[in-house]
PyMOL Python script that loads the backbone (N, CA, C, O; Angstrom):
from pymol import cmd

cmd.read_pdbstr("""\
ATOM      1  N   MET A   1      22.729   0.315  55.293  1.00  0.00           N
ATOM      2  CA  MET A   1      22.080   0.060  56.533  1.00  0.00           C
ATOM      3  C   MET A   1      22.441  -1.312  57.066  1.00  0.00           C
ATOM      4  O   MET A   1      22.650  -2.258  56.307  1.00  0.00           O
ATOM      5  N   ASN A   2      22.510  -1.402  58.359  1.00  0.00           N
ATOM      6  CA  ASN A   2      22.818  -2.541  59.011  1.00  0.00           C
ATOM      7  C   ASN A   2      21.597  -3.449  59.190  1.00  0.00           C
ATOM      8  O   ASN A   2      20.469  -2.957  59.168  1.00  0.00           O
ATOM      9  N   ASN A   3      21.793  -4.766  59.368  1.00  0.00           N
ATOM     10  CA  ASN A   3      20.680  -5.650  59.648  1.00  0.00           C
ATOM     11  C   ASN A   3      20.573  -5.790  61.135  1.00  0.00           C
ATOM     12  O   ASN A   3      21.196  -6.702  61.678  1.00  0.00           O
ATOM     13  N   SER A   4      19.858  -4.990  61.824  1.00  0.00           N
ATOM     14  CA  SER A   4      19.793  -5.031  63.288  1.00  0.00           C
ATOM     15  C   SER A   4      18.801  -6.093  63.775  1.00  0.00           C
ATOM     16  O   SER A   4      18.818  -6.438  64.956  1.00  0.00           O
ATOM     17  N   SER A   5      17.968  -6.602  62.930  1.00  0.00           N
ATOM     18  CA  SER A   5      17.047  -7.720  63.372  1.00  0.00           C
ATOM     19  C   SER A   5      17.847  -8.953  63.673  1.00  0.00           C
ATOM     20  O   SER A   5      17.366  -9.760  64.468  1.00  0.00           O
ATOM     21  N   ALA A   6      19.054  -9.194  63.108  1.00  0.00           N
ATOM     22  CA  ALA A   6      19.859 -10.349  63.361  1.00  0.00           C
ATOM     23  C   ALA A   6      20.330 -10.119  64.827  1.00  0.00           C
ATOM     24  O   ALA A   6      20.307 -11.066  65.613  1.00  0.00           O
ATOM     25  N   GLY A   7      20.740  -8.932  65.202  1.00  0.00           N
ATOM     26  CA  GLY A   7      21.099  -8.662  66.541  1.00  0.00           C
ATOM     27  C   GLY A   7      20.012  -8.935  67.584  1.00  0.00           C
ATOM     28  O   GLY A   7      20.264  -9.450  68.674  1.00  0.00           O
ATOM     29  N   ALA A   8      18.732  -8.544  67.172  1.00  0.00           N
ATOM     30  CA  ALA A   8      17.576  -8.784  68.062  1.00  0.00           C
ATOM     31  C   ALA A   8      17.405 -10.263  68.283  1.00  0.00           C
ATOM     32  O   ALA A   8      17.140 -10.682  69.410  1.00  0.00           O
ATOM     33  N   VAL A   9      17.547 -11.075  67.245  1.00  0.00           N
ATOM     34  CA  VAL A   9      17.414 -12.514  67.333  1.00  0.00           C
ATOM     35  C   VAL A   9      18.469 -13.108  68.229  1.00  0.00           C
ATOM     36  O   VAL A   9      18.164 -13.958  69.065  1.00  0.00           O
ATOM     37  N   LEU A  10      19.688 -12.685  68.075  1.00  0.00           N
ATOM     38  CA  LEU A  10      20.742 -13.215  68.934  1.00  0.00           C
ATOM     39  C   LEU A  10      20.622 -12.820  70.325  1.00  0.00           C
ATOM     40  O   LEU A  10      20.940 -13.612  71.212  1.00  0.00           O
ATOM     41  N   ALA A  11      20.181 -11.636  70.587  1.00  0.00           N
ATOM     42  CA  ALA A  11      20.019 -11.231  71.970  1.00  0.00           C
ATOM     43  C   ALA A  11      18.762 -11.930  72.561  1.00  0.00           C
ATOM     44  O   ALA A  11      18.762 -12.242  73.752  1.00  0.00           O
ATOM     45  N   ALA A  12      17.735 -12.175  71.798  1.00  0.00           N
ATOM     46  CA  ALA A  12      16.562 -12.886  72.432  1.00  0.00           C
ATOM     47  C   ALA A  12      16.888 -14.353  72.651  1.00  0.00           C
ATOM     48  O   ALA A  12      16.440 -14.918  73.649  1.00  0.00           O
ATOM     49  N   THR A  13      17.660 -15.015  71.752  1.00  0.00           N
ATOM     50  CA  THR A  13      17.889 -16.391  71.982  1.00  0.00           C
ATOM     51  C   THR A  13      18.982 -16.727  72.992  1.00  0.00           C
ATOM     52  O   THR A  13      18.936 -17.767  73.648  1.00  0.00           O
ATOM     53  N   ASN A  14      20.010 -15.792  73.113  1.00  0.00           N
ATOM     54  CA  ASN A  14      21.049 -16.039  74.073  1.00  0.00           C
ATOM     55  C   ASN A  14      20.704 -15.553  75.494  1.00  0.00           C
ATOM     56  O   ASN A  14      21.229 -16.076  76.476  1.00  0.00           O
ATOM     57  N   LEU A  15      19.834 -14.568  75.591  1.00  0.00           N
ATOM     58  CA  LEU A  15      19.486 -14.062  76.965  1.00  0.00           C
ATOM     59  C   LEU A  15      17.933 -13.995  77.131  1.00  0.00           C
ATOM     60  O   LEU A  15      17.349 -12.920  77.263  1.00  0.00           O
ATOM     61  N   PRO A  16      17.308 -15.180  77.116  1.00  0.00           N
ATOM     62  CA  PRO A  16      15.826 -15.141  77.209  1.00  0.00           C
ATOM     63  C   PRO A  16      15.277 -14.596  78.491  1.00  0.00           C
ATOM     64  O   PRO A  16      14.162 -14.074  78.502  1.00  0.00           O
ATOM     65  N   SER A  17      16.014 -14.692  79.580  1.00  0.00           N
ATOM     66  CA  SER A  17      15.585 -14.207  80.899  1.00  0.00           C
ATOM     67  C   SER A  17      15.759 -12.687  81.100  1.00  0.00           C
ATOM     68  O   SER A  17      15.385 -12.142  82.138  1.00  0.00           O
ATOM     69  N   SER A  18      16.355 -11.992  80.046  1.00  0.00           N
ATOM     70  CA  SER A  18      16.554 -10.556  80.185  1.00  0.00           C
ATOM     71  C   SER A  18      16.041  -9.855  78.898  1.00  0.00           C
ATOM     72  O   SER A  18      16.785  -9.561  77.962  1.00  0.00           O
ATOM     73  N   PRO A  19      14.749  -9.619  78.930  1.00  0.00           N
ATOM     74  CA  PRO A  19      14.130  -8.987  77.714  1.00  0.00           C
ATOM     75  C   PRO A  19      14.567  -7.535  77.532  1.00  0.00           C
ATOM     76  O   PRO A  19      14.419  -6.960  76.454  1.00  0.00           O
ATOM     77  N   GLN A  20      15.119  -6.941  78.624  1.00  0.00           N
ATOM     78  CA  GLN A  20      15.522  -5.478  78.418  1.00  0.00           C
ATOM     79  C   GLN A  20      16.746  -5.343  77.505  1.00  0.00           C
ATOM     80  O   GLN A  20      17.034  -4.237  77.046  1.00  0.00           O
ATOM     81  N   VAL A  21      17.459  -6.409  77.231  1.00  0.00           N
ATOM     82  CA  VAL A  21      18.592  -6.336  76.292  1.00  0.00           C
ATOM     83  C   VAL A  21      18.103  -6.003  74.825  1.00  0.00           C
ATOM     84  O   VAL A  21      18.872  -5.534  73.986  1.00  0.00           O
ATOM     85  N   LEU A  22      16.857  -6.259  74.587  1.00  0.00           N
ATOM     86  CA  LEU A  22      16.342  -5.920  73.257  1.00  0.00           C
ATOM     87  C   LEU A  22      16.148  -4.421  73.053  1.00  0.00           C
ATOM     88  O   LEU A  22      16.158  -3.954  71.914  1.00  0.00           O
ATOM     89  N   LEU A  23      15.965  -3.634  74.163  1.00  0.00           N
ATOM     90  CA  LEU A  23      15.706  -2.230  73.976  1.00  0.00           C
ATOM     91  C   LEU A  23      16.711  -1.520  73.199  1.00  0.00           C
ATOM     92  O   LEU A  23      16.334  -0.810  72.267  1.00  0.00           O
ATOM     93  N   PRO A  24      17.990  -1.635  73.486  1.00  0.00           N
ATOM     94  CA  PRO A  24      19.036  -0.894  72.605  1.00  0.00           C
ATOM     95  C   PRO A  24      18.993  -1.336  71.153  1.00  0.00           C
ATOM     96  O   PRO A  24      19.163  -0.519  70.248  1.00  0.00           O
ATOM     97  N   VAL A  25      18.763  -2.649  70.920  1.00  0.00           N
ATOM     98  CA  VAL A  25      18.705  -3.125  69.527  1.00  0.00           C
ATOM     99  C   VAL A  25      17.542  -2.511  68.824  1.00  0.00           C
ATOM    100  O   VAL A  25      17.683  -2.006  67.710  1.00  0.00           O
ATOM    101  N   LEU A  26      16.365  -2.540  69.462  1.00  0.00           N
ATOM    102  CA  LEU A  26      15.167  -1.956  68.898  1.00  0.00           C
ATOM    103  C   LEU A  26      15.222  -0.398  68.748  1.00  0.00           C
ATOM    104  O   LEU A  26      14.700   0.165  67.785  1.00  0.00           O
ATOM    105  N   ALA A  27      15.840   0.233  69.686  1.00  0.00           N
ATOM    106  CA  ALA A  27      15.997   1.682  69.607  1.00  0.00           C
ATOM    107  C   ALA A  27      16.975   2.072  68.445  1.00  0.00           C
ATOM    108  O   ALA A  27      16.771   3.042  67.715  1.00  0.00           O
ATOM    109  N   TYR A  28      17.981   1.290  68.344  1.00  0.00           N
ATOM    110  CA  TYR A  28      18.951   1.549  67.203  1.00  0.00           C
ATOM    111  C   TYR A  28      18.264   1.308  65.856  1.00  0.00           C
ATOM    112  O   TYR A  28      18.487   2.064  64.910  1.00  0.00           O
ATOM    113  N   SER A  29      17.449   0.289  65.759  1.00  0.00           N
ATOM    114  CA  SER A  29      16.668   0.021  64.542  1.00  0.00           C
ATOM    115  C   SER A  29      15.741   1.122  64.173  1.00  0.00           C
ATOM    116  O   SER A  29      15.627   1.535  63.019  1.00  0.00           O
ATOM    117  N   LEU A  30      15.051   1.605  65.243  1.00  0.00           N
ATOM    118  CA  LEU A  30      14.070   2.747  64.962  1.00  0.00           C
ATOM    119  C   LEU A  30      14.909   4.013  64.601  1.00  0.00           C
ATOM    120  O   LEU A  30      14.575   4.704  63.639  1.00  0.00           O
ATOM    121  N   LEU A  31      15.915   4.299  65.310  1.00  0.00           N
ATOM    122  CA  LEU A  31      16.673   5.455  64.906  1.00  0.00           C
ATOM    123  C   LEU A  31      17.224   5.325  63.460  1.00  0.00           C
ATOM    124  O   LEU A  31      17.196   6.287  62.693  1.00  0.00           O
ATOM    125  N   GLN A  32      17.716   4.138  63.110  1.00  0.00           N
ATOM    126  CA  GLN A  32      18.239   3.927  61.754  1.00  0.00           C
ATOM    127  C   GLN A  32      17.172   4.200  60.732  1.00  0.00           C
ATOM    128  O   GLN A  32      17.428   4.888  59.744  1.00  0.00           O
ATOM    129  N   LYS A  33      16.008   3.691  60.935  1.00  0.00           N
ATOM    130  CA  LYS A  33      14.886   3.859  60.001  1.00  0.00           C
ATOM    131  C   LYS A  33      14.469   5.326  59.871  1.00  0.00           C
ATOM    132  O   LYS A  33      14.190   5.804  58.772  1.00  0.00           O
ATOM    133  N   CYS A  34      14.429   6.053  61.034  1.00  0.00           N
ATOM    134  CA  CYS A  34      14.010   7.480  60.921  1.00  0.00           C
ATOM    135  C   CYS A  34      15.131   8.294  60.283  1.00  0.00           C
ATOM    136  O   CYS A  34      14.849   9.267  59.584  1.00  0.00           O
ATOM    137  N   GLY A  35      16.397   7.925  60.501  1.00  0.00           N
ATOM    138  CA  GLY A  35      17.497   8.647  59.912  1.00  0.00           C
ATOM    139  C   GLY A  35      17.514   8.430  58.414  1.00  0.00           C
ATOM    140  O   GLY A  35      17.776   9.355  57.646  1.00  0.00           O
ATOM    141  N   ALA A  36      17.228   7.182  57.992  1.00  0.00           N
ATOM    142  CA  ALA A  36      17.144   6.939  56.539  1.00  0.00           C
ATOM    143  C   ALA A  36      15.983   7.689  55.830  1.00  0.00           C
ATOM    144  O   ALA A  36      16.140   8.211  54.726  1.00  0.00           O
ATOM    145  N   GLY A  37      14.815   7.720  56.510  1.00  0.00           N
ATOM    146  CA  GLY A  37      13.734   8.505  55.943  1.00  0.00           C
ATOM    147  C   GLY A  37      14.038   9.971  55.867  1.00  0.00           C
ATOM    148  O   GLY A  37      13.697  10.605  54.868  1.00  0.00           O
ATOM    149  N   LEU A  38      14.649  10.533  56.846  1.00  0.00           N
ATOM    150  CA  LEU A  38      15.101  11.938  56.934  1.00  0.00           C
ATOM    151  C   LEU A  38      16.030  12.277  55.736  1.00  0.00           C
ATOM    152  O   LEU A  38      15.803  13.217  54.974  1.00  0.00           O
ATOM    153  N   ALA A  39      17.124  11.414  55.626  1.00  0.00           N
ATOM    154  CA  ALA A  39      18.033  11.585  54.586  1.00  0.00           C
ATOM    155  C   ALA A  39      17.454  11.471  53.205  1.00  0.00           C
ATOM    156  O   ALA A  39      17.875  12.176  52.289  1.00  0.00           O
ATOM    157  N   ASP A  40      16.483  10.582  53.042  1.00  0.00           N
ATOM    158  CA  ASP A  40      15.798  10.428  51.693  1.00  0.00           C
ATOM    159  C   ASP A  40      14.962  11.710  51.404  1.00  0.00           C
ATOM    160  O   ASP A  40      14.911  12.194  50.274  1.00  0.00           O
ATOM    161  N   SER A  41      14.309  12.237  52.474  1.00  0.00           N
ATOM    162  CA  SER A  41      13.477  13.480  52.180  1.00  0.00           C
ATOM    163  C   SER A  41      14.338  14.605  51.819  1.00  0.00           C
ATOM    164  O   SER A  41      13.989  15.410  50.956  1.00  0.00           O
ATOM    165  N   VAL A  42      15.534  14.701  52.491  1.00  0.00           N
ATOM    166  CA  VAL A  42      16.441  15.864  52.188  1.00  0.00           C
ATOM    167  C   VAL A  42      17.014  15.715  50.830  1.00  0.00           C
ATOM    168  O   VAL A  42      17.098  16.697  50.093  1.00  0.00           O
ATOM    169  N   LEU A  43      17.437  14.467  50.436  1.00  0.00           N
ATOM    170  CA  LEU A  43      18.101  14.301  49.142  1.00  0.00           C
ATOM    171  C   LEU A  43      17.016  14.545  48.020  1.00  0.00           C
ATOM    172  O   LEU A  43      17.307  15.164  46.996  1.00  0.00           O
ATOM    173  N   ARG A  44      15.739  14.030  48.254  1.00  0.00           N
ATOM    174  CA  ARG A  44      14.680  14.311  47.166  1.00  0.00           C
ATOM    175  C   ARG A  44      14.330  15.770  47.031  1.00  0.00           C
ATOM    176  O   ARG A  44      14.016  16.233  45.934  1.00  0.00           O
ATOM    177  N   ARG A  45      14.381  16.542  48.182  1.00  0.00           N
ATOM    178  CA  ARG A  45      14.108  17.884  48.093  1.00  0.00           C
ATOM    179  C   ARG A  45      15.161  18.621  47.351  1.00  0.00           C
ATOM    180  O   ARG A  45      14.838  19.542  46.601  1.00  0.00           O
ATOM    181  N   ARG A  46      16.438  18.264  47.517  1.00  0.00           N
ATOM    182  CA  ARG A  46      17.514  18.875  46.817  1.00  0.00           C
ATOM    183  C   ARG A  46      17.524  18.464  45.354  1.00  0.00           C
ATOM    184  O   ARG A  46      17.936  19.275  44.524  1.00  0.00           O
ATOM    185  N   ALA A  47      17.100  17.259  44.977  1.00  0.00           N
ATOM    186  CA  ALA A  47      17.190  16.853  43.586  1.00  0.00           C
ATOM    187  C   ALA A  47      15.977  17.437  42.742  1.00  0.00           C
ATOM    188  O   ALA A  47      16.154  17.628  41.539  1.00  0.00           O
ATOM    189  N   ASP A  48      14.854  17.703  43.280  1.00  0.00           N
ATOM    190  CA  ASP A  48      13.739  18.219  42.592  1.00  0.00           C
ATOM    191  C   ASP A  48      14.002  19.762  42.240  1.00  0.00           C
ATOM    192  O   ASP A  48      14.301  20.561  43.127  1.00  0.00           O
ATOM    193  N   PRO A  49      13.885  20.103  41.007  1.00  0.00           N
ATOM    194  CA  PRO A  49      13.993  21.528  40.628  1.00  0.00           C
ATOM    195  C   PRO A  49      12.747  22.295  41.212  1.00  0.00           C
ATOM    196  O   PRO A  49      11.688  21.690  41.381  1.00  0.00           O
ATOM    197  N   PRO A  50      12.872  23.570  41.504  1.00  0.00           N
ATOM    198  CA  PRO A  50      11.793  24.331  41.952  1.00  0.00           C
ATOM    199  C   PRO A  50      10.764  24.551  40.826  1.00  0.00           C
ATOM    200  O   PRO A  50      11.119  24.855  39.687  1.00  0.00           O
ATOM    201  N   GLN A  51       9.450  24.383  41.191  1.00  0.00           N
ATOM    202  CA  GLN A  51       8.421  24.529  40.211  1.00  0.00           C
ATOM    203  C   GLN A  51       7.969  25.951  40.128  1.00  0.00           C
ATOM    204  O   GLN A  51       7.706  26.568  41.160  1.00  0.00           O
ATOM    205  N   VAL A  52       7.865  26.511  38.918  1.00  0.00           N
ATOM    206  CA  VAL A  52       7.394  27.836  38.675  1.00  0.00           C
ATOM    207  C   VAL A  52       5.987  27.766  38.170  1.00  0.00           C
ATOM    208  O   VAL A  52       5.657  27.035  37.236  1.00  0.00           O
ATOM    209  N   LEU A  53       5.182  28.540  38.812  1.00  0.00           N
ATOM    210  CA  LEU A  53       3.731  28.609  38.482  1.00  0.00           C
ATOM    211  C   LEU A  53       3.464  29.727  37.455  1.00  0.00           C
ATOM    212  O   LEU A  53       2.318  29.939  37.057  1.00  0.00           O
TER     213      LEU A  53
END
""", "prot")
cmd.dss("prot")
cmd.show_as("cartoon", "prot")
cmd.util.cbc("prot")
cmd.orient("prot")
């Protein structure tokens, strides 16, 4: 995973008069976290053997 918070800091410090430049950075960060959570749940589901009652 990338460190997108460094990009947010750079955008905020270099362009303080344009807060809308943070939107793509924050959207990418949110998408990255959701994708990682989805990938984790899929991989866990595949790794767990089915339980027989």
